[in-house]
C-alpha positions in Angstrom: 61.6 128.4 162.4 58.7 127.9 164.9 57.3 124.3 164.0 53.7 125.7 163.8 54.7 128.4 161.5 56.6 125.9 159.4 53.7 123.4 159.2 51.4 126.5 158.0 53.9 127.4 155.3 54.3 124.0 153.8 50.5 123.3 154.0 49.8 126.6 152.2 52.3 125.4 149.6 51.0 122.1 149.0 47.4 123.3 148.7 48.5 126.1 146.4 50.3 123.8 144.1 47.5 121.1 144.1 44.9 123.8 143.5 47.0 125.7 140.9 47.6 122.5 139.0 43.9 121.8 138.8 42.7 125.2 138.5 45.0 126.5 135.8 44.5 123.3 133.7 40.8 123.6 134.1 41.1 127.4 133.0 43.1 126.5 130.0 41.0 123.5 129.0 37.7 125.7 129.4 39.4 128.4 127.3 40.3 125.8 124.5 36.8 124.3 124.7 35.2 127.9 124.5 37.2 128.5 121.3 36.2 125.2 119.8 32.6 126.0 120.5 32.7 129.5 119.4 31.5 130.4 123.0 32.6 133.8 124.6 35.7 133.2 126.6 34.3 135.5 129.5 31.2 133.1 130.0 31.8 131.4 133.2 31.2 127.6 133.7 28.1 126.7 135.9 29.1 125.7 139.4 30.2 122.1 139.6 30.7 121.7 136.0 33.9 120.3 134.5 35.6 122.0 131.6 36.3 118.7 130.1 32.8 117.9 128.6 32.7 116.8 125.1 31.1 118.4 122.1 29.1 115.2 121.5 25.5 116.0 121.3 23.8 114.2 124.2 20.9 111.9 123.8 20.2 111.4 127.5 20.0 113.8 130.4 20.4 111.3 133.2 21.2 107.7 134.2 19.5 105.1 136.2 21.6 102.1 136.7 19.8 99.1 138.3 23.1 97.1 139.4 22.1 93.4 140.3 24.8 92.5 142.6 25.9 88.8 142.6 25.9 88.0 139.1 22.6 87.1 137.4 22.4 83.9 135.5 22.4 84.8 131.7 21.4 81.2 130.8 18.3 81.3 133.2 17.1 84.7 132.0 18.1 85.9 128.5 20.8 83.5 126.8 18.4 80.8 125.4 20.3 77.5 124.7 17.8 74.9 123.9 20.1 72.3 122.4 21.7 71.9 125.9 18.6 70.0 127.1 19.9 66.8 125.4 23.4 67.4 126.9 22.0 67.2 130.6 24.8 65.9 132.8 27.4 65.7 130.0 30.9 66.9 130.8 31.7 70.5 129.5 34.6 70.0 127.2 37.9 71.5 128.4 38.2 73.0 124.9 35.1 75.0 125.6 35.8 75.9 129.4 39.5 75.7 130.3 40.4 74.6 133.7 42.1 77.9 134.7 39.0 80.0 134.4 37.4 78.2 137.1 37.2 79.8 140.7 38.7 78.2 143.7 35.1 77.2 144.8 34.9 74.6 141.8 38.5 74.2 140.3 38.7 71.2 142.7 35.7 69.4 141.4 36.1 66.1 139.7 33.1 66.6 137.4 31.7 69.6 135.4 28.4 68.4 134.2 26.1 70.6 131.9 23.3 72.0 133.7 20.7 73.3 131.1 18.1 76.0 132.3 14.9 74.4 133.5 13.0 77.6 132.8 10.9 78.0 129.7 11.7 80.6 127.2 9.5 82.4 124.8 9.9 85.2 122.3 8.1 88.4 123.0 7.2 91.7 121.4 7.6 92.8 118.0 11.3 92.0 118.2 10.9 88.5 119.2 13.4 88.7 122.0 13.8 85.5 123.9 13.2 85.8 127.6 12.8 83.3 130.4 9.5 82.7 132.2 10.8 84.3 135.2 10.8 87.8 133.6 6.8 88.2 132.8 6.7 91.9 133.4 9.8 92.6 131.4 8.2 90.7 128.5 5.7 93.4 128.4 8.0 96.1 127.7 10.7 94.1 126.0 10.6 96.3 122.7 12.1 99.2 124.9 15.2 97.3 125.7 18.5 96.4 123.8 19.7 93.0 125.2 23.5 92.9 125.0 24.3 89.1 125.3 28.1 89.4 124.7 29.4 91.4 127.8 32.6 90.0 129.2 35.1 91.1 131.9 38.4 89.8 133.3 37.3 89.8 136.9 36.1 86.5 138.3 35.3 87.5 142.0 32.5 89.7 143.1 34.4 92.5 144.8 37.1 93.4 142.0 34.4 92.6 139.3 31.8 95.0 140.8 34.4 97.6 141.4 35.5 97.4 137.8 31.9 98.0 136.5 31.4 100.9 139.0 34.9 102.6 138.7 36.7 101.4 135.7 39.3 99.4 137.6 39.5 96.3 139.7 41.6 98.4 142.4 39.9 100.3 144.8 40.3 104.0 144.9 39.1 105.3 141.7 36.1 107.7 141.4 32.9 105.9 140.6 31.2 106.2 137.3 28.4 108.6 139.0 31.1 110.7 140.4 32.8 111.0 136.9 29.3 112.1 135.5 28.8 114.5 138.3 32.3 116.1 137.8 31.7 116.2 134.1 28.2 117.5 134.0 27.4 118.9 137.3 23.6 119.2 138.7 20.3 120.3 137.5 18.8 120.8 140.8 20.7 122.7 143.4 18.6 121.4 146.3 19.2 117.7 145.6 22.7 115.7 145.0 23.6 115.1 141.4 24.4 111.6 142.2 22.3 109.3 144.6 23.1 105.6 145.6 20.4 103.2 147.0 20.7 99.5 148.1 18.2 96.7 148.7 18.4 93.1 149.6 16.7 90.1 147.7 14.4 88.0 149.7 15.9 84.7 148.8 19.4 85.1 150.4 21.9 87.4 151.7 24.1 89.3 149.3 27.7 90.3 148.6 28.9 93.2 150.7 28.5 96.7 149.0 31.1 99.2 150.0 30.9 103.0 149.9 33.6 103.2 147.4 31.3 101.9 144.8 29.7 105.3 144.8 32.6 107.2 146.1 34.6 110.1 144.5 38.1 108.4 144.8 40.6 110.9 144.0 38.3 113.5 142.7 37.0 116.4 145.2 34.5 115.0 147.6 31.6 117.0 146.5 31.4 114.8 143.5 30.7 111.4 145.5 27.3 110.0 145.7 24.8 110.4 148.5 23.4 107.2 149.8 20.0 107.1 150.9 19.6 104.6 153.7 17.0 101.6 153.4 15.7 102.0 156.9 14.7 104.9 159.1 15.6 108.3 157.8 17.2 108.0 154.3 19.8 110.6 155.4 21.0 111.1 158.8 20.4 114.3 160.5 17.7 115.2 157.8 15.3 116.7 160.4 16.0 119.2 163.1 16.6 117.8 166.6 13.8 118.3 169.0 13.7 122.0 170.1 15.8 123.3 167.2 14.0 125.7 164.8 15.0 126.3 161.3 16.1 129.8 162.1 18.5 128.3 164.7 19.9 125.8 162.2 20.5 128.4 159.7 22.3 130.5 162.3 24.4 127.6 163.3 25.4 126.8 159.9 26.2 130.5 159.1 28.6 130.3 162.0 30.2 127.1 161.0 30.7 128.6 157.5 32.4 131.6 158.8 34.8 129.3 160.9 35.4 127.1 157.8 36.0 130.1 155.6 38.4 131.7 158.0 40.4 128.6 157.8 40.1 128.4 153.9 41.3 131.7 153.7 44.3 130.8 156.1 45.3 127.3 154.4 43.9 127.5 151.1 42.8 124.0 151.3 40.2 122.8 148.6 38.8 120.1 151.1 37.4 122.9 153.2 35.5 124.4 150.2 33.9 121.1 149.7 33.0 120.9 153.5 31.2 124.3 153.2 29.4 123.3 150.0 28.3 119.9 151.6 26.8 121.9 154.7 24.9 124.0 152.2 23.5 121.0 150.3 22.5 119.4 153.3 20.5 122.4 154.5 18.6 122.6 151.1 18.2 119.0 151.3 16.1 119.6 154.4 13.7 121.4 152.4 13.4 119.1 149.2 14.0 115.5 150.5 11.1 115.0 153.0 8.8 115.6 150.1 10.8 113.4 147.8 10.8 110.4 149.8 7.0 110.4 150.7 5.7 108.2 147.9 2.3 108.1 149.4 1.0 111.1 147.3 1.4 109.0 144.1 -1.8 107.7 142.6 -2.8 104.5 143.5 -2.5 103.1 140.0 1.1 103.9 140.0 1.9 102.3 143.3 -0.1 99.1 142.0 2.2 99.2 138.8 5.4 98.9 140.9 4.0 96.2 143.1 3.1 95.6 146.7 6.5 96.6 148.0 6.3 100.0 146.4 5.7 102.0 149.6 8.2 99.9 151.7 11.4 102.0 152.3 14.5 100.1 151.6 12.7 97.6 149.2 13.8 97.5 145.6 10.3 98.5 144.5 10.4 101.5 146.6 14.0 102.3 145.2 12.7 102.1 141.6 9.8 104.4 142.3 12.1 106.8 144.2 14.6 106.7 141.1 11.7 107.9 138.9 11.0 110.7 141.4 14.6 111.7 141.7 14.9 111.7 137.8 11.8 114.1 137.7 13.7 116.4 140.0 16.9 116.4 137.8 19.0 114.2 139.7 21.8 113.3 137.1 23.0 109.8 138.1 20.7 107.5 140.2 22.4 104.1 141.2 20.6 101.2 142.6 22.3 98.2 143.9 20.1 95.0 144.4 21.9 92.1 146.2 21.1 88.3 146.3 22.0 87.0 142.8 24.8 84.8 143.9 23.2 81.5 143.1 26.0 78.7 144.0 23.9 76.1 145.2 20.1 76.3 144.0 19.7 78.4 141.0 16.1 76.9 140.4 15.0 78.5 143.5 17.1 81.7 143.7 16.7 83.2 140.3 12.8 83.0 140.3 12.9 84.6 143.8 15.1 87.5 142.7 12.9 88.1 139.8 9.8 88.3 142.0 11.7 91.0 143.8 12.7 92.9 140.7 10.8 92.1 137.5 7.7 94.0 138.0 9.4 97.2 139.5 12.0 97.2 136.8 9.4 97.0 134.0 7.2 99.5 136.0 10.0 102.0 135.9 10.5 101.6 132.1 6.6 102.2 131.5 6.4 104.9 134.2 9.3 107.0 132.4 7.7 106.4 129.1 4.3 107.5 130.1 5.6 110.7 131.4 7.5 111.3 128.4 11.0 110.7 130.2 12.4 107.5 128.8 13.8 109.1 125.7 16.0 111.3 127.8 16.7 108.7 130.6 19.2 106.0 130.1 18.3 102.9 132.1 20.9 100.2 132.4 20.4 96.6 134.0 23.0 94.0 134.7 25.6 92.6 137.4 29.2 92.0 137.8 29.4 88.8 135.6 27.5 85.9 134.7 27.3 82.2 135.9 28.5 78.9 134.6 26.8 76.4 132.2 28.3 73.7 134.4 26.8 72.6 137.8 28.5 73.6 141.0 28.4 70.7 143.2 26.1 67.6 142.5 23.8 67.9 139.8 20.1 66.6 139.9 17.1 67.3 137.8 15.6 69.3 140.6 18.7 71.3 141.9 21.7 73.0 140.2 24.0 75.8 141.3 26.2 77.9 139.1 29.6 79.4 139.6 31.0 82.8 138.7 31.4 83.3 135.1 33.1 86.4 133.4 33.6 85.2 129.8 30.1 86.1 128.8 26.9 87.5 130.3 24.0 89.8 129.7 23.2 93.4 130.1 20.3 95.5 128.6 19.9 99.3 128.3 16.7 101.1 127.4 16.0 104.8 126.7 18.4 107.6 126.3 19.1 107.3 122.7 19.4 103.5 122.6 17.8 101.3 120.0 15.0 99.2 121.5 13.7 95.9 120.5 17.1 94.4 119.4 19.6 91.8 120.7 23.3 92.6 120.3 26.2 89.9 120.2 26.1 86.2 120.5 27.6 83.4 122.6 28.7 79.9 121.7 26.4 77.0 122.2 27.3 76.5 125.8 27.0 80.2 126.8 30.7 80.1 127.7 32.3 82.4 125.4 31.5 85.4 123.1 31.5 84.5 119.5 30.1 87.7 118.0 30.4 91.5 118.9 32.2 91.4 122.1 31.4 94.1 124.7 33.9 94.9 127.5 33.1 96.8 130.6 34.9 99.8 129.2 32.9 99.7 126.1 29.6 99.8 128.1 31.3 102.7 130.1 32.1 104.6 127.2 28.7 104.3 125.6 27.0 105.5 128.8 29.1 108.6 128.8 28.6 109.1 125.1 24.9 109.0 125.6 25.3 111.8 128.2 27.4 113.9 125.6 30.6 113.1 127.1 33.8 111.9 125.0 35.3 109.1 127.4 38.7 110.0 126.2 38.3 113.6 127.0 36.9 113.4 130.6 40.1 113.3 132.7 41.5 114.3 135.9 45.2 114.6 136.8 46.3 112.8 139.9 49.7 111.7 140.9 51.5 112.9 137.9 49.2 111.4 135.2 45.7 112.0 133.6 43.0 109.5 134.8 39.8 108.6 133.1 36.9 106.2 133.9 38.0 103.8 130.9 41.6 104.2 131.6 43.3 103.5 128.1 40.4 101.3 126.7 36.9 101.5 125.6 35.0 101.9 122.4 31.3 103.3 122.0 28.8 100.5 120.9 27.5 102.7 117.9 25.3 99.8 116.5 23.1 100.0 119.4 22.7 103.9 119.4 19.7 105.7 117.5 21.0 107.9 115.0 
């Protein structure tokens, strides 16, 4: 047989089998779901919507995830331990912090002295939640948030820990949470992506690398991946037509490309080509909608002042928070902000306040802005990093400087809106803020809860790949029902 013809035959066969496995499985699941819901079997699913959505009543329409890359220090922000002041400089007992849980950066230290937080704490709001003095703006909206003090994870280094939070696995290659949500629920605005990612850098120090896989589609079809808005220049490359190219010419060019792609798709039956056609069309529609979206100068001055002096500076955390609200207004389903610089190994006393100066006001403004617009109840806002920081000092301890190493055993997240009970604290840590002693919450529990608020049963949202069904939470995860409003 001609080698070219053999290649075509094999490629068609692989594409057919791969497409059939997914397509027939989706048809069967859709039929079953339709029967369970009493829906007409002839009613087609909307474009881009998975048939694996759950029958849970959704409490949120969208998610804004404020990921604080580097590992915020729970002891300096939320986990108040006043009794540690009298233990300044004492050795942390091995019974509390075993040697095998230390990273290579501090495992060789000869001394592990207790480094109490030097920041003042105070109770705020009707709920009386304890917050550090570094969070003056969040303190004004504290009754909107649920502080989870009992988060824990297995990963002790940045990349696997961040990958676990974003994809449900420490191993790269799995779909991101936003991609799973996009796959499960689809989009509310055909002119914008269902999943947008943005990054910003702290002013205090450089942050850990952020890889595209954190908002990637993994083994899901490529159309479900996040679209990254760049932090400088045009947020999306080739958003505007080149000089001398009219919109009519651009449309004619895309029509020609679509015809070529469709001819190839008809020949090879390759699902990736269909994804490419859809991406071209989305890019064209985004040319119409994105320029207006990213121009925040039409916001009232009072709103810009609420987010702070960097609200109009592209690529800054404040600008991204304001843009997140604008994206949410326009029906974007999953909005992911990554802010780097929380990796306080050598001078937490300086770096933590600097990070809070960048993030505290815009974060609180986002909550207030959403609430004023009647959007907070249907928008789930999440704040937290990949792990916490140690009670012991990394390096030499003085009364003016202390550093903190990575700490996965316990750390703090908070959630607001989207059906979450505000004004409460969930879980507790020991007297050293080293281990969870009450109501532990694993990464997969958090992920299961996020999906549940969107109306998705995390055990049902699956995708068959390499002979098995995968899901975001793998074989783990329990919804944290105590923090959910009934």
